[in-house]
NUGU-285510 format. One record per residue (C-alpha): y, x, z; residue in one letter; residue number from 1. Coordinates in steps of 0.5 Angstrom, whole numbers, plus 500, padded with zeros to 3 digits. Each point is the difference from the previous one (the first is absolute). Layout:
residues N
<volum <Y, X, Z>, "A", NUM>,
...
***
This chain:
residues 333
<volum <880, 107, 848>, "M", 1>,
<volum <507, 503, 500>, "T", 2>,
<volum <501, 507, 504>, "E", 3>,
<volum <504, 496, 506>, "G", 4>,
<volum <494, 496, 501>, "N", 5>,
<volum <495, 506, 501>, "F", 6>,
<volum <500, 501, 507>, "V", 7>,
<volum <495, 505, 502>, "D", 8>,
<volum <502, 502, 507>, "Y", 9>,
<volum <501, 495, 506>, "V", 10>,
<volum <500, 500, 508>, "K", 11>,
<volum <498, 494, 503>, "V", 12>,
<volum <499, 498, 508>, "H", 13>,
<volum <493, 497, 502>, "V", 14>,
<volum <497, 496, 506>, "S", 15>,
<volum <493, 498, 501>, "S", 16>,
<volum <499, 494, 505>, "G", 17>,
<volum <498, 500, 507>, "N", 18>,
<volum <493, 498, 503>, "G", 19>,
<volum <500, 494, 503>, "G", 20>,
<volum <498, 499, 507>, "K", 21>,
<volum <493, 499, 503>, "G", 22>,
<volum <500, 493, 504>, "S", 23>,
<volum <498, 499, 507>, "A", 24>,
<volum <498, 493, 500>, "H", 25>,
<volum <494, 498, 505>, "L", 26>,
<volum <496, 494, 497>, "R", 27>,
<volum <501, 494, 504>, "R", 28>,
<volum <496, 493, 498>, "E", 29>,
<volum <499, 494, 503>, "K", 30>,
<volum <493, 502, 502>, "Y", 31>,
<volum <501, 507, 499>, "V", 32>,
<volum <504, 502, 506>, "P", 33>,
<volum <499, 507, 500>, "K", 34>,
<volum <498, 502, 493>, "G", 35>,
<volum <503, 507, 501>, "G", 36>,
<volum <505, 504, 495>, "P", 37>,
<volum <500, 498, 493>, "D", 38>,
<volum <506, 503, 497>, "G", 39>,
<volum <500, 503, 493>, "G", 40>,
<volum <503, 506, 497>, "D", 41>,
<volum <507, 501, 497>, "G", 42>,
<volum <500, 501, 492>, "G", 43>,
<volum <502, 506, 497>, "R", 44>,
<volum <507, 502, 498>, "G", 45>,
<volum <501, 500, 492>, "G", 46>,
<volum <499, 507, 496>, "H", 47>,
<volum <505, 503, 496>, "V", 48>,
<volum <496, 501, 493>, "I", 49>,
<volum <503, 504, 494>, "V", 50>,
<volum <496, 497, 494>, "K", 51>,
<volum <500, 503, 493>, "G", 52>,
<volum <502, 495, 494>, "N", 53>,
<volum <499, 502, 493>, "E", 54>,
<volum <505, 495, 497>, "S", 55>,
<volum <506, 504, 504>, "L", 56>,
<volum <504, 506, 497>, "W", 57>,
<volum <505, 501, 505>, "T", 58>,
<volum <502, 499, 507>, "L", 59>,
<volum <506, 495, 498>, "L", 60>,
<volum <498, 494, 505>, "H", 61>,
<volum <501, 504, 506>, "Y", 62>,
<volum <507, 502, 498>, "K", 63>,
<volum <503, 494, 504>, "F", 64>,
<volum <495, 498, 505>, "Q", 65>,
<volum <498, 506, 504>, "R", 66>,
<volum <497, 497, 507>, "H", 67>,
<volum <493, 497, 500>, "F", 68>,
<volum <497, 497, 506>, "K", 69>,
<volum <493, 498, 501>, "A", 70>,
<volum <498, 494, 504>, "G", 71>,
<volum <498, 500, 508>, "H", 72>,
<volum <493, 498, 502>, "G", 73>,
<volum <499, 494, 504>, "E", 74>,
<volum <498, 499, 507>, "H", 75>,
<volum <493, 499, 502>, "G", 76>,
<volum <498, 493, 503>, "S", 77>,
<volum <494, 496, 503>, "K", 78>,
<volum <493, 500, 498>, "N", 79>,
<volum <500, 507, 499>, "R", 80>,
<volum <505, 498, 494>, "S", 81>,
<volum <503, 507, 496>, "T", 82>,
<volum <507, 499, 498>, "G", 83>,
<volum <501, 501, 493>, "A", 84>,
<volum <502, 507, 497>, "D", 85>,
<volum <507, 501, 498>, "G", 86>,
<volum <502, 500, 492>, "A", 87>,
<volum <500, 506, 497>, "N", 88>,
<volum <506, 502, 496>, "V", 89>,
<volum <498, 504, 493>, "Y", 90>,
<volum <505, 505, 496>, "L", 91>,
<volum <498, 499, 493>, "E", 92>,
<volum <501, 507, 496>, "V", 93>,
<volum <499, 503, 494>, "P", 94>,
<volum <495, 505, 498>, "L", 95>,
<volum <502, 507, 502>, "G", 96>,
<volum <504, 498, 506>, "T", 97>,
<volum <499, 505, 506>, "V", 98>,
<volum <502, 497, 507>, "V", 99>,
<volum <503, 505, 505>, "K", 100>,
<volum <502, 499, 508>, "E", 101>,
<volum <508, 501, 499>, "T", 102>,
<volum <501, 504, 506>, "A", 103>,
<volum <494, 505, 499>, "S", 104>,
<volum <499, 500, 493>, "G", 105>,
<volum <493, 499, 501>, "K", 106>,
<volum <496, 497, 494>, "V", 107>,
<volum <496, 494, 503>, "L", 108>,
<volum <497, 497, 493>, "V", 109>,
<volum <500, 501, 493>, "E", 110>,
<volum <499, 494, 495>, "I", 111>,
<volum <497, 501, 494>, "T", 112>,
<volum <496, 494, 498>, "E", 113>,
<volum <501, 493, 499>, "H", 114>,
<volum <498, 496, 506>, "G", 115>,
<volum <500, 506, 505>, "Q", 116>,
<volum <501, 498, 507>, "E", 117>,
<volum <502, 505, 505>, "E", 118>,
<volum <502, 498, 507>, "I", 119>,
<volum <507, 504, 502>, "V", 120>,
<volum <501, 497, 507>, "L", 121>,
<volum <495, 496, 504>, "E", 122>,
<volum <501, 494, 504>, "G", 123>,
<volum <499, 500, 507>, "G", 124>,
<volum <493, 498, 503>, "L", 125>,
<volum <500, 493, 503>, "G", 126>,
<volum <499, 500, 508>, "G", 127>,
<volum <493, 498, 503>, "R", 128>,
<volum <499, 493, 503>, "G", 129>,
<volum <498, 500, 507>, "N", 130>,
<volum <492, 498, 499>, "W", 131>,
<volum <499, 508, 498>, "H", 132>,
<volum <502, 502, 507>, "F", 133>,
<volum <495, 495, 504>, "K", 134>,
<volum <495, 503, 504>, "S", 135>,
<volum <495, 499, 506>, "A", 136>,
<volum <505, 502, 505>, "T", 137>,
<volum <506, 497, 496>, "N", 138>,
<volum <498, 493, 497>, "Q", 139>,
<volum <507, 497, 499>, "T", 140>,
<volum <505, 505, 497>, "P", 141>,
<volum <506, 497, 500>, "R", 142>,
<volum <503, 506, 495>, "Y", 143>,
<volum <500, 502, 493>, "A", 144>,
<volum <503, 506, 496>, "Q", 145>,
<volum <506, 499, 496>, "P", 146>,
<volum <501, 502, 493>, "G", 147>,
<volum <501, 507, 498>, "I", 148>,
<volum <507, 500, 496>, "P", 149>,
<volum <501, 501, 493>, "G", 150>,
<volum <504, 506, 498>, "S", 151>,
<volum <506, 502, 495>, "E", 152>,
<volum <501, 505, 495>, "S", 153>,
<volum <505, 502, 495>, "D", 154>,
<volum <496, 502, 493>, "L", 155>,
<volum <502, 503, 494>, "T", 156>,
<volum <497, 498, 493>, "L", 157>,
<volum <500, 505, 495>, "E", 158>,
<volum <498, 498, 493>, "L", 159>,
<volum <497, 506, 496>, "K", 160>,
<volum <500, 497, 492>, "V", 161>,
<volum <493, 499, 498>, "L", 162>,
<volum <500, 503, 492>, "A", 163>,
<volum <495, 503, 496>, "D", 164>,
<volum <506, 505, 497>, "V", 165>,
<volum <506, 502, 504>, "G", 166>,
<volum <506, 503, 496>, "L", 167>,
<volum <502, 507, 503>, "V", 168>,
<volum <507, 503, 498>, "G", 169>,
<volum <507, 502, 501>, "F", 170>,
<volum <505, 495, 500>, "P", 171>,
<volum <502, 498, 493>, "N", 172>,
<volum <494, 502, 497>, "A", 173>,
<volum <499, 494, 496>, "G", 174>,
<volum <494, 497, 505>, "K", 175>,
<volum <503, 493, 500>, "S", 176>,
<volum <501, 500, 492>, "T", 177>,
<volum <493, 502, 499>, "L", 178>,
<volum <498, 494, 505>, "L", 179>,
<volum <504, 495, 496>, "S", 180>,
<volum <497, 502, 493>, "V", 181>,
<volum <493, 500, 503>, "L", 182>,
<volum <500, 494, 504>, "T", 183>,
<volum <504, 493, 501>, "S", 184>,
<volum <503, 503, 506>, "A", 185>,
<volum <508, 500, 500>, "K", 186>,
<volum <502, 506, 504>, "P", 187>,
<volum <507, 501, 501>, "K", 188>,
<volum <502, 506, 495>, "I", 189>,
<volum <507, 504, 499>, "A", 190>,
<volum <502, 507, 499>, "D", 191>,
<volum <501, 502, 507>, "Y", 192>,
<volum <495, 503, 505>, "P", 193>,
<volum <497, 496, 505>, "F", 194>,
<volum <501, 493, 496>, "T", 195>,
<volum <493, 498, 503>, "T", 196>,
<volum <500, 499, 507>, "L", 197>,
<volum <494, 496, 501>, "K", 198>,
<volum <493, 501, 497>, "P", 199>,
<volum <499, 496, 494>, "N", 200>,
<volum <493, 498, 498>, "L", 201>,
<volum <497, 498, 493>, "G", 202>,
<volum <494, 498, 496>, "I", 203>,
<volum <498, 505, 494>, "V", 204>,
<volum <496, 496, 495>, "Q", 205>,
<volum <495, 504, 497>, "Y", 206>,
<volum <494, 499, 494>, "R", 207>,
<volum <495, 495, 501>, "D", 208>,
<volum <504, 496, 505>, "F", 209>,
<volum <500, 505, 505>, "K", 210>,
<volum <506, 502, 504>, "S", 211>,
<volum <502, 504, 506>, "F", 212>,
<volum <506, 500, 505>, "V", 213>,
<volum <506, 505, 499>, "M", 214>,
<volum <505, 502, 506>, "A", 215>,
<volum <507, 502, 499>, "D", 216>,
<volum <501, 504, 506>, "I", 217>,
<volum <508, 502, 502>, "P", 218>,
<volum <501, 507, 497>, "G", 219>,
<volum <499, 506, 505>, "I", 220>,
<volum <505, 506, 501>, "I", 221>,
<volum <498, 507, 503>, "E", 222>,
<volum <500, 499, 507>, "G", 223>,
<volum <497, 493, 500>, "A", 224>,
<volum <494, 502, 505>, "A", 225>,
<volum <505, 502, 505>, "E", 226>,
<volum <504, 493, 499>, "G", 227>,
<volum <505, 502, 495>, "K", 228>,
<volum <502, 495, 495>, "G", 229>,
<volum <496, 493, 501>, "L", 230>,
<volum <495, 505, 504>, "G", 231>,
<volum <494, 497, 503>, "H", 232>,
<volum <502, 493, 498>, "Y", 233>,
<volum <497, 501, 493>, "F", 234>,
<volum <495, 505, 501>, "L", 235>,
<volum <495, 496, 504>, "R", 236>,
<volum <499, 496, 494>, "H", 237>,
<volum <497, 505, 496>, "I", 238>,
<volum <494, 501, 505>, "E", 239>,
<volum <497, 493, 497>, "R", 240>,
<volum <500, 502, 493>, "N", 241>,
<volum <494, 502, 496>, "A", 242>,
<volum <503, 505, 495>, "T", 243>,
<volum <507, 503, 500>, "L", 244>,
<volum <504, 500, 494>, "L", 245>,
<volum <505, 506, 500>, "F", 246>,
<volum <506, 498, 495>, "L", 247>,
<volum <505, 506, 498>, "I", 248>,
<volum <505, 499, 495>, "P", 249>,
<volum <500, 505, 494>, "A", 250>,
<volum <507, 502, 501>, "D", 251>,
<volum <499, 503, 507>, "S", 252>,
<volum <502, 507, 501>, "I", 253>,
<volum <492, 502, 502>, "D", 254>,
<volum <495, 495, 499>, "V", 255>,
<volum <495, 504, 504>, "S", 256>,
<volum <505, 501, 506>, "R", 257>,
<volum <501, 493, 501>, "E", 258>,
<volum <493, 498, 500>, "Y", 259>,
<volum <499, 506, 505>, "E", 260>,
<volum <505, 497, 505>, "I", 261>,
<volum <498, 493, 499>, "L", 262>,
<volum <493, 502, 502>, "L", 263>,
<volum <502, 504, 506>, "N", 264>,
<volum <504, 494, 503>, "E", 265>,
<volum <493, 496, 499>, "L", 266>,
<volum <497, 506, 503>, "K", 267>,
<volum <505, 501, 506>, "E", 268>,
<volum <499, 492, 501>, "Y", 269>,
<volum <493, 499, 500>, "N", 270>,
<volum <495, 506, 497>, "P", 271>,
<volum <495, 495, 499>, "E", 272>,
<volum <504, 497, 494>, "L", 273>,
<volum <498, 506, 496>, "L", 274>,
<volum <493, 498, 500>, "D", 275>,
<volum <502, 494, 495>, "K", 276>,
<volum <500, 500, 493>, "D", 277>,
<volum <506, 503, 496>, "R", 278>,
<volum <503, 499, 493>, "L", 279>,
<volum <507, 503, 498>, "V", 280>,
<volum <504, 496, 495>, "A", 281>,
<volum <506, 503, 497>, "I", 282>,
<volum <505, 495, 499>, "S", 283>,
<volum <506, 499, 495>, "K", 284>,
<volum <496, 504, 495>, "S", 285>,
<volum <503, 496, 494>, "D", 286>,
<volum <506, 505, 501>, "M", 287>,
<volum <495, 506, 498>, "L", 288>,
<volum <498, 501, 493>, "D", 289>,
<volum <492, 502, 498>, "A", 290>,
<volum <502, 508, 501>, "E", 291>,
<volum <503, 499, 506>, "L", 292>,
<volum <495, 496, 503>, "R", 293>,
<volum <494, 505, 498>, "E", 294>,
<volum <504, 506, 503>, "E", 295>,
<volum <501, 496, 506>, "M", 296>,
<volum <493, 498, 500>, "G", 297>,
<volum <498, 507, 500>, "R", 298>,
<volum <504, 502, 506>, "E", 299>,
<volum <499, 494, 504>, "V", 300>,
<volum <492, 500, 499>, "G", 301>,
<volum <500, 508, 502>, "K", 302>,
<volum <504, 498, 507>, "D", 303>,
<volum <496, 493, 502>, "L", 304>,
<volum <493, 503, 498>, "G", 305>,
<volum <495, 495, 501>, "D", 306>,
<volum <505, 494, 501>, "V", 307>,
<volum <500, 496, 494>, "P", 308>,
<volum <507, 498, 497>, "F", 309>,
<volum <503, 497, 494>, "L", 310>,
<volum <506, 498, 497>, "F", 311>,
<volum <503, 493, 500>, "I", 312>,
<volum <506, 496, 498>, "S", 313>,
<volum <501, 493, 503>, "S", 314>,
<volum <506, 499, 495>, "V", 315>,
<volum <496, 501, 494>, "S", 316>,
<volum <493, 498, 503>, "Q", 317>,
<volum <498, 507, 498>, "Y", 318>,
<volum <493, 502, 503>, "G", 319>,
<volum <500, 494, 505>, "L", 320>,
<volum <493, 498, 497>, "Q", 321>,
<volum <497, 507, 501>, "E", 322>,
<volum <503, 499, 507>, "L", 323>,
<volum <497, 494, 502>, "K", 324>,
<volum <493, 503, 497>, "D", 325>,
<volum <501, 506, 505>, "K", 326>,
<volum <501, 496, 506>, "L", 327>,
<volum <495, 495, 499>, "W", 328>,
<volum <495, 506, 499>, "A", 329>,
<volum <502, 503, 506>, "L", 330>,
<volum <500, 493, 504>, "L", 331>,
<volum <493, 499, 498>, "N", 332>,
<volum <497, 507, 500>, "D", 333>,
***
């Protein structure tokens, strides 16, 4: 999937159906001149339903169609016949999609399972027919209830990528290169910041035909939690990852300092992100000789404490098998 086809944020306008009118019919037959009221109820208006579909990876199918309208309920008729319910309209979304009210920002539902269905806008109830209103003192009511009108709303669909491992790092840290080496994904790679503007997903093949999903998230800059750079636009994707892989290039001025900045941005955005398993990978390690790696390892190990780290190189593929082993261990701990 190309980057341009990955759509993770759309706004749609939805309308539920009107309820059908109840019938005020009076039974009249050849030998039953005063049969009394027999008007049926109106049908319910159609709901707007969000449904999870594991075959979808993006919200691209809502890029050009933004208006969705459910069917109206049919009116009641004689012989207490209830009108048909209006047709529901289904919005199929990939797993990890959050549905919000655009105006208030209120979260309505989160879709995390295949086949999960959630009503986001209910259809109007059908009106009751006149036979409901008959009584000893009013045996021939000539009135019935009208249906309740449906409602409409503007909704925002946000996709938070569901992946086992999320790559976290500053722009140009080598995240896309690592993803392209470990998986069959073909992210855009170039020697300038913010080459990646949309998340890229890839499947990492492991031993014995096992695999896990890795997501390349656009680079973080200091102040991202306040909206700088791409800000909240990509930080939400990290919420769905089981394990966070911090990627810091070996030519950084201070590896530990960069890690602290990244960690602080995640904490400012959502403190719960710090509860996830973390692994630090020092990329571009092919620039270091064995002595420099050993010296840097001592310093980094002292600063990171209990957080595991290792040296890797996507170009020379140094340490990549060890990286996959550690990630698999974290995911299956």
